GUVEX-216464 format. One line per field, with one value per atom (N, C-alpha, C, CB): z, y, x. Coordinates in steps of 0.001 Angstrom, whole numbers, always signed. Each point is the difference from the previous one (the first is absolute). Glycine has a CB too. Layout:
BEGIN
Z	[Z ...]
Y	[Y ...]
X	[X ...]
//
This chain:
BEGIN
Z	[+167755 +168 +106 +1142 -1570 +105 +1474 -2156 +2486 +1398 +584 -469 -342 +518 +414 -1458 +726 +316 +1316 -2437 +2928 +1280 +1126 -1248 +949 +988 +691 -1352 +2481 +729 -195 +1720 -2115 -123 +1328 -2442 +2926 +1305 -178 +1200 -706 +23 +1455 -2207 +2612 +1352 -80 +633 +19 -205 +1284 -1787 +1685 +1121 -547 +1338 -447 -434 -603 +1737 -1701 -577 -1303 +2293 -2377 -1200 -54 +26 -1199 -208 -825 +124 +290 -680 -436 +1363 -2583 -608 -239 -1085 +1428 -61 -655 +2063 -2614 -360 +962 -2458 +3091 +950 -494 +1931 -2061 -428 +859 -2396 +3398 +911 +785 -1557 +1451 +713 -829 +1227 -2432 -900 +39 -1481 +1756 +35 -963 +2406 -3339 -1011 +154 -1589 +1791 +81 -1417 +2228 -2485 -1338 -162 -144 +1076 -116 +1312 -2479 +2511 +1203 -403 +1309 -564 -199 +1265 -1595 +1441 +1151 -58 +102 +1053 +39 +1216 -1201 +1208 +1170 +227 -421 +1197 +263 +902 -267 -2 +805 +1436 -2033 +2973 +1403 +497 +359 +526 +584 +924 -141 -19 +807 +754 -1634 +2798 +833 -312 +1818 -2866 -334 -159 -1139 +1360 -75 -1285 +2437 -2571 -1101 -1373 +1421 -2382 -1393 -200 -682 +1454 -131 +326 +591 +445 +383 -1097 +2434 -3004 -1065 -1239 +891 -1240 -1181 +182 -470 +1649 +288 -30 +1398 -869 -13 -1435 +2218 -3095 -1406 -672 -91 +336 -586 +482 -131 +1425 +598 -697 +2223 -2404 -632 -1466 +1576 -2260 -1411 -155 -447 +1316 -84 +333 +613 +362 +326 -1168 +2420 -3051 -1137 -1136 +644 -912 -1061 +350 -570 +1835 +455 -96 +1538 -1079 -85 -1463 +2141 -3007 -1430 -534 -266 +659 -432 +483 +34 +1217 +543 -788 +2292 -2512 -717 -1425 +1389 -2069 -1364 -18 -612 +1640 +88 +280 +820 +23 +239 -1309 +2356 -3143 -1288 -943 +293 -284 -939 +324 -318 +1600 +391 +485 +584 -159 +702 -736 +2066 -3331 -736 -85 -1313 +1203 -254 +1258 -2230 +3381 +1216 +527 +561 +341 +529 +1160 -718 +1421 +1172 +198 +1079 -573 +266 +1472 -2390 +3044 +1414 +117 +747 -75 +307 +1499 -1945 +2324 +1415 +352 -12 +1318 +482 +1070 -2212 +2747 +1034 -626 +1465 -671 -461 -912 +206 -793 -761 -1508 +1813 -2296 -1442 -710 +434 +226 -632 -253 +1131 -191 -166 -1099 +2430 -2471 -1055 -1368 +1601 -1657 -1272 -414 +523 +419 -308 -543 +1788 -1259 -392 -1226 +2368 -2855 -1126 -1271 +1009 -1729 -1280 -1088 +656 -384 -992 -101 +459 +612 -11 -1076 +2469 -3305 -1063 +615 -1445 +818 +536 +70 -922 +46 +12 +1195 -2489 +3093 +1158 +1307 -1362 +1350 +1238 +719 -1021 +257 +608 +596 -1599 +1260 +523 +1263 -2319 +2637 +1132 +1307 -1483 +2385 +1310 +919 -297 +1455 +997 +332 +953 -1056 +309 +1385 -1495 +1605 +1248 +653 -912 +2171 +754 +376 +897 -1242 +324 +336 -1533 +2577 +508 -920 +2216 -3142 -858 -1360 +2015 -2824 -1346 -102 -922 +2034 +20 -662 +2122 -3384 -772 +543 -2014 +2509 +519 +1185 -780 +1740 +1173 -413 +1447 -2430 -437 -686 -252 -612 -726 +966 -2016 +3000 +935 +1029 -324 +511 +998 -586 +1495 -1533 -415 -1400 +1462 -2416 -1370 -97 -849 +1464 -85 +611 +83 +1042 +646 -893 +2222 -2842 -869 -1226 +804 -1463 -1220 +281 -912 +2003 +349 +197 +1077 -387 +239 -1283 +2247 -3136 -1263 -883 +143 -199 -844 +518 -587 +1921 +566 -320 +1833 -1689 -314 -1472 +1829 -2695 -1435 -325 -470 +1064 -254 +520 +122 +1033 +518 -979 +2379 -2980 -981 -1213 +780 -1221 -1128 +344 -740 +1942 +410 +67 +1305 -744 +57 -1411 +2148 -3060 -1381 -640 -197 +423 -548 +513 -153 +1465 +597 -521 +2042 -2129 -486 -1461 +1634 -2446 -1423 -206 -561 +1331 -133 +410 +438 +468 +434 -1009 +2368 -2884 -863 -1491 +1713 -2127 -1428 -151 -538 +923 -45 -1391 +1911 -2961 -1363 -383 -595 +1484 -249 +472 +219 +496 +580 -586 +2115 -2304 -438 +932 -2407 +2559 +859 -559 +2024 -1495 -543 -1000 +333 -153 -826 -1498 +1847 -2285 -1434 -548 +278 +465 -455 -48 +976 +48 +40 -1165 +2506 -2717 -1078 -1370 +1446 -1556 -1273 -274 +234 +775 -152 +400 +428 -523 +472 -672 +440 -1733 -706 +482 -1978 +2541 +476 +1468 -1743 +2444 +1442 +278 +425 +283 +357 +1162 -808 +1851 +1183 +471 +665 -329 +539 +1463 -2271 +3162 +1432 +362 +476 +136 +232 +1480 -2361 +2937 +1360 +17 +491 +592 +101 -294 +1680 -1252 -225 -1473 +2278 -3104 -1424 -860 +432 +188 -750 -1080 +2030 -1698 -965 -1210 +1885 -1704 -1105 -1064 +1592 -1233 -933 -244 +770 -361 -89 -1430 +2177 -3147 -1396 -633 -198 +876 -574 +106 +596 -1600 +33 +133 -1419 +2056 +166 +1459 -2196 +2459 +1349 +807 -866 +1558 +884 +1438 -1753 +2564 +1397 +901 -564 +1366 +905 +1386 -1319 +1866 +1326 +1009 -1013 +2070 +1013 +689 +353 -118 +687 +1476 -1612 +2117 +1394 +191 +273 -1367 +73 +167 -1422 +2374 +272 -1247 +2368 -3163 -1181 -1129 +637 -509 -1057 -215 +546 +433 -131 -1165 +2472 -2840 -1151 -1260 +1062 -1251 -1169 +96 -232 +1429 +176 -402 +1857 -1523 -313 -1502 +2167 -2941 -1450 -732 +245 +398 -652 +47 -1427 +2154 +168 -980 +884 -1833 -974 -509 -673 +554 -533 -969 +2114 -3288 -1005 -138 -1192 +1107 -254 -1494 +2354 -3017 -1441 -350 -215 -998 -510 -205 -1116 +593 -319 +654 -2180 +2864 +708 -945 +1663 -1304 -784 -1247 +853 -1112 -1223 +250 -778 +929 +223 -650 +2172 -2366 -555 +1091 -2333 +2442 +1032 -469 +832]
Y	[+180667 -1379 -909 +764 -2046 -982 -225 -1093 +1100 -153 -1321 +1422 -2486 -1307 -9 -1073 +1802 +21 +713 -47 +813 +689 -698 +2125 -3293 -737 -1072 +438 -918 -1119 -1208 +1542 -2657 -1233 -734 -163 -201 -670 -1342 +2227 -3287 -1323 -400 -658 +550 -443 -1513 +2260 -3027 -1442 -765 +387 -1366 -906 -1418 +1850 -2811 -1377 -294 -612 +1554 -190 +763 -337 +1531 +823 +1040 -354 +917 +1108 +1051 -1521 +2786 +1104 +1008 -335 +850 +857 +1402 -2012 +3013 +1386 +888 -373 +1494 +1115 +1133 -692 +1252 +1102 +1204 -1604 +2725 +1250 +1126 -847 +1270 +1030 -515 +1786 -1099 -402 -931 +2156 -2456 -838 -1448 +1988 -2907 -1426 -729 +161 -897 -730 -1500 +1962 -2714 -1452 -570 -73 -729 -549 -1381 +1314 -2214 -1357 -751 -8 -1204 -823 -1458 +1612 -2313 -1434 -712 +381 -1409 -785 -1381 +1271 -1877 -1339 -737 +797 -2092 -829 -874 +5 +503 -749 -1193 +2097 -3186 -1212 +276 -1435 +1152 +195 -1142 +1245 -922 -1037 -894 +1532 -2847 -941 -931 +121 -542 -873 -1460 +1750 -2245 -1411 -528 +296 -1596 -545 -748 -149 -324 -863 +623 -1837 +1004 +424 +1071 -2259 +2197 +1007 +1387 -1728 +1841 +1297 +524 -633 -222 +414 +427 -1559 +817 +346 +1336 -2433 +2662 +1258 +1164 -1233 +1020 +1046 +361 -816 -203 +271 +799 -2112 +1715 +722 +1449 -2154 +2308 +1341 +877 -957 +432 +774 +293 -1038 +75 +196 +1122 -2427 +2426 +1041 +1373 -1696 +1753 +1276 +508 -656 -259 +393 +543 -1733 +1105 +472 +1372 -2373 +2562 +1273 +1119 -1245 +982 +1001 +359 -879 -124 +263 +923 -2248 +1994 +852 +1435 -1992 +2144 +1341 +693 -763 +57 +581 +406 -1398 +562 +316 +1223 -2431 +2572 +1166 +1261 -1466 +1368 +1128 +425 -794 -163 +310 +693 -1968 +1503 +525 +1432 -2319 +2656 +1308 +1020 -1217 +781 +913 +301 -864 +535 +245 +1485 -2068 +2922 +1420 +860 -361 -209 +813 +352 -1101 +2092 +439 -856 +2300 -2966 -797 -1090 +1982 -3155 -1112 -383 -843 +736 -375 -1305 +2442 -3428 -1254 -19 -1235 +1010 +85 -1062 +2459 -2702 -953 -893 +56 -988 -920 -1169 +637 -1302 -1223 +213 -1044 -58 -11 +110 -1350 +1307 -26 +1230 -1353 +2501 +1225 -90 +1314 -1939 -165 -1020 +581 -1644 -998 +603 -1813 +2696 +667 +889 -56 +798 +881 -778 +1559 -2767 -811 -863 -9 +1 -856 +343 -232 -790 +188 +478 -1766 +1692 +432 +1521 -2075 +2784 +1462 +546 +28 +857 +634 +739 +246 -408 +628 +1514 -1888 +2473 +1450 +449 +8 -923 +309 -283 -526 -475 -409 +1172 -2231 +3127 +1136 +1024 -364 +272 +942 -511 +800 -2079 -601 +329 -1855 +2504 +333 -1217 +2400 -2275 -1063 -270 +651 -1909 -309 +477 -1966 +2369 +582 -937 +2318 -2684 -826 +849 -1452 +958 +702 -1069 +1996 -1791 -1077 -423 +837 +31 -331 +668 -232 +230 +579 +1313 -2302 +3013 +1273 +1082 -676 +948 +924 +1425 -1442 +1860 +1366 +233 +35 -965 +131 -67 -1032 +196 -143 +1261 -2447 +3035 +1217 +1157 -779 +904 +1118 -175 +351 -1580 -261 -384 -686 -627 -445 +451 -1939 +1910 +346 +1430 -1627 +2563 +1404 +215 +676 -1349 +111 -536 -207 -945 -617 +853 -2245 +2695 +790 +1314 -1042 +1706 +1257 -221 +828 -1908 -294 -321 -831 +41 -357 +1223 -2267 +3140 +1185 +934 -195 +329 +852 -548 +679 -2003 -615 +184 -1677 +1540 +156 +1429 -1808 +2781 +1400 +350 +560 -1093 +226 -555 -105 -1039 -587 +902 -2259 +2890 +933 +1187 -701 +1244 +1161 -374 +914 -2096 -451 -117 -1243 +709 -157 +1357 -2121 +3102 +1341 +595 +325 -417 +566 -687 +573 -1896 -735 +319 -1818 +1930 +285 +1413 -1595 +2536 +1383 +134 +803 -1675 +37 -674 +6 -1174 -793 +329 -1794 +2099 +253 +1192 -2453 +3653 +1167 +312 +890 -1298 +250 -886 +672 -1610 -882 +618 -1958 +3103 +619 +1390 -1309 +1673 +1353 +565 -560 +1875 +641 +1386 -1297 +1883 +1260 -299 +1119 -494 -328 +94 +822 +244 +184 -1076 +2456 -2772 -1031 -1363 +1307 -1612 -1294 -126 -48 +1089 -65 -44 +1242 -686 -31 -1320 +2420 -3295 -1277 -1199 +1210 -1086 -1059 -1348 +1754 -1724 -1263 -720 +969 -222 -613 -346 +1242 -961 -258 -1378 +2461 -3266 -1351 +25 -896 +1670 +105 +1446 -2386 +2885 +1346 -104 +943 -417 +5 +1350 -1623 +1596 +1220 +111 -95 +1272 +290 +11 +1353 -1841 -103 +1329 -1816 +2939 +1303 +394 +670 -1315 +315 -1061 +1227 -2181 -1112 +472 -1420 +2374 +483 +671 +301 +245 +676 -974 +1771 -3059 -999 -1133 +567 -370 -1100 -365 +722 +181 -315 -948 +2234 -2453 -859 -1468 +1704 -2449 -1447 -642 +125 -1274 -653 -130 +893 -955 -292 +1276 -2069 +2497 +1158 -494 +1519 -1213 -439 +1203 -1878 +1806 +1095 -291 +487 +464 -144 +807 -335 -321 +647 +1136 -2163 +3253 +1140 -294 +1518 -2599 -384 -644 -314 -135 -659 +1042 -1900 +1683 +955 +279 -794 -236 +149 +780 -2104 +2433 +731 +1391 -1275 +1767 +1318 +22 +369 -1517 -77 +486 -1935 +1468 +426 +1482 -2328 +2776 +1419 +890 -611 +188 +788 +126 -741 -148 +34 +297 -1628 +2410 +443 -961 +1260 -2364 -925 -1142 +1876 -1926 -1093 -236 +545 -1809 -395 -1152 +747 -636 -1044 -837 +1444 -2771 -918 -319 -988 +1267 -196 -1459 +2359 -2744 -1312 -75 -225 +1292 +22 +1211 -1192 +987 +1060 +1116 -1681 +2899 +1168 +267 -414 -450 +156 +879 -2246 +3552 +923 +1349 -1171 +1930 +1359 +1006 -799 +1843 +1009 +1002 -271]
X	[-33485 +423 -1227 +2125 -1954 -1049 -335 +749 -2050 -417 +470 -1987 +1968 +403 +1464 -1713 +2553 +1425 +286 +484 -1458 +149 -751 +268 -847 -790 +829 -2046 +1517 +593 -902 +1087 -498 -766 -1 +572 -1753 -111 -694 -84 +712 -620 -217 +1098 -2363 -355 -208 -1093 +1976 +87 -318 +1710 -2615 -267 -147 -1141 +925 -167 -1348 +1570 -2491 -1333 -198 -852 +1456 -153 +1108 -2495 +2671 +922 -716 +2032 -1891 -672 +1060 -2132 +1979 +1014 -561 +1063 -255 -445 +1064 -1396 +921 +863 -310 +104 +935 -190 +774 -317 -383 +636 -566 +326 +455 -497 -1193 +811 -1924 -1216 -876 +78 +336 -801 +478 -413 -525 +303 -931 +791 -202 -776 +230 +154 -1229 +150 +60 -1234 +2260 +209 -618 +2096 -1814 -533 +200 +477 -1032 +117 +197 -1453 +2295 +206 -458 +1963 -2785 -437 +634 -2177 +2375 +580 -514 +2055 -1848 -291 +1219 -2530 +3471 +1217 -292 +1352 -644 -146 +426 +404 -1272 +342 +887 -2163 +3088 +848 -842 +2033 -1845 -760 +946 -1915 +1487 +833 -305 +75 +599 -84 +1421 -2266 +2436 +1339 +262 -19 +1257 +374 -136 -669 +266 -102 -1063 +761 -1834 -1068 +519 -1705 +2507 +558 +921 -157 +990 +908 -776 +1744 -2801 -800 -705 -325 -224 -682 +988 -1693 +2899 +1025 +376 +875 -763 +333 -1104 +1342 -2582 -1137 -38 -1284 +1570 +11 +1042 -751 +1969 +1067 -311 +1640 -2245 -358 -1024 +470 -1479 -1031 +574 -1740 +2636 +644 +840 +37 +688 +845 -844 +1681 -2814 -907 -554 -607 +234 -555 +1037 -1544 +2775 +1063 +269 +1026 -1055 +202 -1095 +1115 -2356 -1113 +190 -1526 +1951 +233 +1105 -734 +1846 +1134 -386 +1553 -2306 -427 -919 +204 -1035 -884 +811 -1877 +2896 +904 +651 +430 +46 +619 -980 +1510 -2736 -1003 -403 -832 +766 -545 +1031 -2035 +3218 +905 +1299 -973 +1054 +1239 +330 -430 -584 +224 -43 -975 +645 -113 +1389 -2204 +2258 +1300 +474 -552 -374 +369 -1042 +1162 -721 -913 +106 +212 -1366 -64 -788 +127 +449 -686 -269 +1118 -2371 -360 -1029 +487 -618 -984 +587 -1118 +301 +481 +774 -1960 +2768 +647 +1202 -2192 +2664 +1242 -185 +931 -2154 -235 +548 -2021 +1989 +508 +1503 -1813 +2544 +1448 +298 +356 -1127 +188 -273 -637 -345 -297 +1166 -2463 +2992 +1128 +1198 -787 +1006 +1145 -269 +683 -1905 -373 +771 -2261 +2694 +675 -949 +1609 -2894 -995 -60 -1327 +1671 -52 +939 -563 +34 +785 +1200 -2088 +3256 +1217 -125 +1331 -2171 -186 -833 +172 -890 -836 +740 -2041 +2920 +673 +659 +384 +241 +670 -946 +1808 -3096 -992 -682 -361 +565 -709 +708 -821 +112 +545 -58 -708 +1317 -70 -1468 +2272 -2742 -1400 -407 +168 -1422 -500 -1007 +364 -113 -940 -1210 +1885 -3074 -1244 -1036 +551 -1367 -852 -1148 +582 -989 -1133 +173 -1507 +443 +72 -769 +230 -364 -721 +857 -1227 +953 +838 -82 -330 -828 -153 +918 -2374 +2360 +876 +1461 -1768 +2077 +1383 +507 -374 -453 +395 +212 -1275 +395 +85 +1108 -2424 +2889 +1023 +1338 -1794 +2115 +1339 +415 -351 -572 +387 +504 -1679 +975 +398 +1370 -2396 +2658 +1308 +1105 -1102 +861 +998 +263 -712 -357 +150 +715 -2080 +1719 +669 +1495 -2112 +2450 +1410 +746 -613 -29 +642 +202 -1030 +16 +115 +1089 -2428 +2523 +1038 +1383 -1564 +1737 +1291 +343 -355 -646 +232 +417 -1675 +987 +326 +1391 -2434 +2794 +1360 +1034 -859 +535 +899 +173 -688 -411 +76 +888 -2293 +2129 +802 +1480 -1960 +2255 +1395 +582 -479 -329 +470 +291 -1333 +446 +209 +1309 -2488 +2698 +1207 +1262 -1326 +1295 +1163 +292 -505 -567 +192 +534 -1850 +1333 +465 +1466 -2335 +2774 +1391 +930 -792 +355 +872 -157 -116 -1124 -259 -939 +331 +126 -891 -540 +1263 -534 -463 -1182 +2317 -2674 -1148 -1310 +1518 -1428 -1189 -222 +348 -1623 -347 -1060 +557 -585 -981 -312 +825 -1884 -503 -1106 +2247 -3408 -1164 +285 -1430 +2059 +240 +921 -323 +1368 +946 -681 +1918 -2696 -692 -981 +237 -1050 -986 +676 -1626 +2796 +711 +698 +303 -295 +707 -857 +2126 -3439 -894 +260 -1695 +1980 +215 +1257 -1164 +2093 +1236 -1 +1131 -2246 -66 -589 -247 +1016 -436 -982 +2186 -1856 -854 -23 +519 -1703 -128 -403 -632 +1462 -282 -615 +1913 -3093 -773 -369 -907 +1120 -456 -1527 +2100 -2682 -1457 -697 +306 +267 -628 -9 +724 +106 +62 -671 +2107 -2775 -579 -976 +268 -1132 -990 +646 -1595 +2786 +685 +483 +691 -597 +532 -986 +2295 -3549 -963 -358 -893 +1177 -350 +1011 -1101 +2229 +1035 -398 +1745 -1368 -191 +1378 -2134 +2200 +1292 +370 +707 +569 +477 +207 +1092 -2138 +66 -88 -1053 +2038 +45 -248 +1617 -2672 -353 +566 -2109 +2865 +600 -823 +2316 -2769 -842 +747 -1219 +507 +603 +253 -1144 +533 +218 +1369 -2466 +3063 +1292 +1100 -852 +1739 +1065 +836 +55 +214 +828 -641 +1019 -2310 -694 +593 -2073 +2825 +621 +989 -276 +812 +904 -714 +1230 -2464 -775 -356 -925 +566 -323 +1172 -1565 +2767 +1189 +256 +949 -1549 +195 -1308 +1888 -2750 -1228 -1154 +1434 -1284 -1117 -42 -1210 +2156 +6 +1417 -2371 +2737 +1305 -209 +1198 -605 -144 +1256 -1612 +1440 +1103 +13 -146 +1248 +115 +292 +800 -1228 +371 +1513 -2256 +2825 +1417 +657 -440 +1541 +704 +426 +786 -1118 +400 -822 +2220 -3214 -804 -1210 +758 -531 -1117 +310 -589 -494 +133 -327 -610 +1416 -245 -1053 +2363]
//
């Protein structure tokens, strides 16, 4: 699989700058940085206060747009997007209409973090969030396998020989973590289920791999 598709895109956002990273396991790659000088709120009355407030909002809108466009440019292919940092800018970015619709579904709940220290963030909050998201995703895969086997058993194939004989007809191959190396040469949609997950026993019971067919019953024994 493409390394980028297995990475997490991280945008560390503050009122002074935003820094964008790709994180994959222990590897962190800085992609780019945006700097800004947002208008500070000032205590003036009358028309001056209104004019300054308008300028402040305009500069924030431009900055959020820049952040959103950078997210679109770098994070379209990643598996998950995390927006973090102090203040409200991360939430405004998440809600921006500029964010590509294909990315919106990948953006997790923004994370409050006091600064832009990527090392501390990766070792702390990010790892906790990613672990939780991956576990939830894997549980969803197991639920789907169980439901499909109950409702449409002819849509699933198992057994190494049967799977290898029907690779062109398999839409998704679900593989137990202990069998991952046995299927690493395959290209396409291979989903690895962690052996730490309680539901992984379902895959073990069927030889460690189950294939979901494009068309129900369309396989050779």
